N, C-alpha and C positions, 0 to 999 in steps of 0.2 A: 448880647449884656452889655453894647455902645465901645465908650471904648479901649482900650487900653493900658489903663491910669490904674500902678502903685505908689504901696507909701513910701514917703518921700527914704533916701535913700541914707539918713543922719540916720537912724539908728543901727545898729549892729545886726547880724546875720548869724541867726541867730535870735532871737532876745524872750526874754521878761520886761515886758514892758512897767504890766503896772499892778493887781487884781483887784480886789474890794469888793463888796455890797452898790449890785448898784442902785440906782433909783427905787426899786425894787422891793431889796431888799437882800437878792441870789447872792450867789459869789459868782464873778463874773472875770479871768481872767484875760492879758491883751498882748498879743505872738505879734514878733514877727519875723516872720517862717519866707525866704522864701524872696523875698522883694514885696512881701505881702503882709501885709497887720487883722490878725484873726483876733473875734470877742469871740470867747465858747464857755460854757462853766465853771465854775469851780467851787464844787459841792464843801457845805460846812465852815469854810472860812467866815469869823466877823471882820478883817480889815475893810479899812477905808479905802479907798483908793486914791491914787499921791497924786495923779493927773488927767483930770479927766475930762480934761481940753485934747487928753488925745482921742480918745471913743468915737469919735465921730467921723474920725477919720476913719474906718477899718472898711479892711474893703469885702471879707466876711465872717458874717459876724450865725452866729448857730441862735435861732426860735428854736426856745425846748416847752415841749409838753406840757399835760402833768400825769401822763403815763410816762416820763422819766429819760423819752423819743420825743426829738424833736427833723424839724429839719435845717435847711445850710443857705441863706440870702446870700448869692452874690454879688454885691454892687457893679463893681467893674468886673473887665475881663482879669483874670490870676494865666502866671504863665503856660504854660503846655508842652514839656511835661514842667511840672509843679514841683520842683525837688529844693532840693538843706545843704548846704558842703560842711561836711561836721570836720577839723582836720584835728586827729589823732600821732599821734609821735611817730608809730607806726605807717601812715599814707593817710588818704583824706577820704574821706568817706558821703559819697553825693545818697539822700535817700527822699524819698516819697511825700510828698504829702498826701493825705490822703484822709476826708474829713468822711464820718462814718458816724452813720443815727445817731449812731450814739454820745454825740458833740468831742468820739476823739478824735488824733490826729495820723495817728501809720505814727508818733514818737514821739519822744519821751525828754523834753531833755534839764530836768532835773536828774536823771542816770547819765547824764556825759561824761561827767570825772569817772564817774567807774567804767565807763567805753574806754576812758584817756587810758584807766590800769588796764582793760584786762587788755590793750597792746604795744602797753610798756610792760608789765611780765610777761605770757607769753614769752615762750625755748616758741624758736623756728623746727620746726617736726616733736612737738606733742603733741597727744590726740588727749584732747578737753569734749566735756558732751558739755550743750548749751540745750534748757530746759525749761518749757513756755516759750520761745524763741523769740515770738513773735515776729516781726518785720525782720530781724534777725541786725540788731545793730550789734548788737556786742558776741552775734556770732561771726560778722566780718570783721569785728573789731580784734578778733582772731585772730582771723582767713590771713589779717593784712600783717598779722605779727609770725606768719610763717606757721600756723598751728591749724594739721587736721580736724572738719571740730563734726562735728554728728547732731542735729538744726534738728530740733523737734518739737512740733505744736501738733495741736489739734484740730485750728481752723485754718481749714483747705485756701482760706481768698487771704488769710495768714501766711501761708504757703506761698502766692502766688506771688504775693508782694515781695516778702523776704527774697522770691529769686530777681524780682526785681532792679531791687536795692543794691541784691551783687550783682548785678549785667552795668550798671549807671559808675557806677566805685570799684568798674572795671579788674572785681572780685570772681568772676561769671567761671572760670578755668580753675579756678582754688580748689584743691582737694575738702569741696563740703560733701558730706551725704544729708539729704533732704527726707524729712522722715514725717508721717503724715502722721499720728497717733496717739494713745491720752498716754502720758510722762507715765504713771506707774507702773503701764499696764508697760512701756516700753523698758523700765529701767527694770523693772525681771527677767523681759526675755532676756533681754542682755545678759544676765546675770549667772542668768542657767545655761546663758552658755558660752559664759565661760574668758566677757571679752572686757576690756579692762579698758582706763582714763587714768589722763595722769592731773583731769584737772576737769573740774565742775561745773557749771551756769545755771542760776534757780533764781526767776522771778514770775514768785506762783501766785495766781493772780486769790480773791476774797474766794470767790471760787465761779468754776467754771463743769462744761462735760466735754470727753473727749472724742471722739468723732462719730462711736456708736453705741452712744448715752451715754460714756460712763460716766460716775458726779466726781468731779472734786472740790475740798472741803479745805481748805484752808485749817481753818485749826482743825479738822478730826483728821485728815491726813501728811501735811507738812511733816512733821517728826519724821513719824514712819519712811516719806520717799527719800526724803534725808539719808539717816538707818542706812537708806538702801545706798543710796551713792558713796557714800564714807564705803560700804564694801564692795564699788566696782573700781577702789583707785587702788593701781596698780597698788604693790610692794613695797620701789618703790618711786612713784609720787610724790610728785612737786611741788600740786598744782598748773595758771591762779583756781581757784577756789572763789565761787561772787554767790551770799543770797543778801536778796532784793527780798525786800514787796509791803505791800503801800497798803495793810494794811491793822486798819488800829487797834486793835486787838495784837499789833506784832509790833509794838516796840524793837528800838535800838536791843536793849539787855534785854530781851527778850530773843533775838535773831541771830544774836554774842554766843548767851547762850549757848541756845539749838547745834550752829552749828559747832564748837566745842563738842558737845558730846558729839558729835555725829562723827568727829575727826577723833575720838579722840581714841579710837582701836587704828588708825592710823598712821602714815610715816607722817605726814603734818602733825601728827600730833604735840609736837613739841614746841610746834610754826606757831607766833603769835598772830592776834588774828584783832584784825584794825574795825574797827564797827560809825557806825555817824547815823547825822539822819538824810535823806537822800533831802536834797537841801537845791531852788534855783534860783538866783538874788534877782531882786526887778532891775531896772537902771539907775533906780536912786542910792543899790547895794541894800531894798531890804528884804534877808530870804520869805524865799516860799517855805516853807518845807512842807514833803509831799508823800511819807514814807522813812524807811529807813536800811541799814542794808552790814554787814558779814565780807567781812574776808580773812585771804591768809594762802599764802602760799608767790608762786610765782619767781619771776627775775631782781634779784638787787636795785632798783633805780632809786634815782633823784626829781625833785623837780615838778613830779605826781603828785594833780593835787588830789587832797583826800575827800 
């Protein structure tokens, strides 16, 4: 691969450097991750790149295909292990950068304010359910704050990455139960077993499949799943509860209304629900909207980004 040449360290790390359409009219994002400039897809944007002179310096570039999958081109060596450090109020998380054939990298910078909120809102000793938990950033933010977490994801590869992130973050010994299971099936079983939680975190995909082929569609299944999650909350549950989504059919107001309805029968019924866009600013301060969130409960806090 050549010499170990990384992107200049003048950028914050991690950071969204720039985004917009390339010369062929395809949306792209340029990120600085663990000392490496990464150029990868950004579907649906119509924005214009503001710093086109920076893009040729990308070390890692995703080259897509007509099928929606593609391959990564590595122009220079990357660190091994390749990780990103994220500072939270309750500690530092170290997450692996793991480029996938889909163009994803194993972490979502637009979720960083929510991870920081979870780290500040979770009470030590609380029990929180983390669904669609992917590479475990939300799980680890909760664990760093002292929560006992049940981490559920249907992908064994994601579960392995999550365990690696826990070890890299110094949280391997934390009280985290790792479960490879379909989220709806797991929630139903927990309710029948009488298990209850203080809070729940969900970041559902638009669609997906459980380990046994169970289909999930956010439009068909999320509302009922949220109702079930409300039933899993203990009588004195105080959160935190966080719902986020990247699906166009689930804008912020729909997320807020659906979460409010699910919490109506619970002890969190009177809790204020905060909501907003999942955004990530580039280096010029231009926000990139990538979804929405709604959240409630948790410890009172100050100075935490929305």
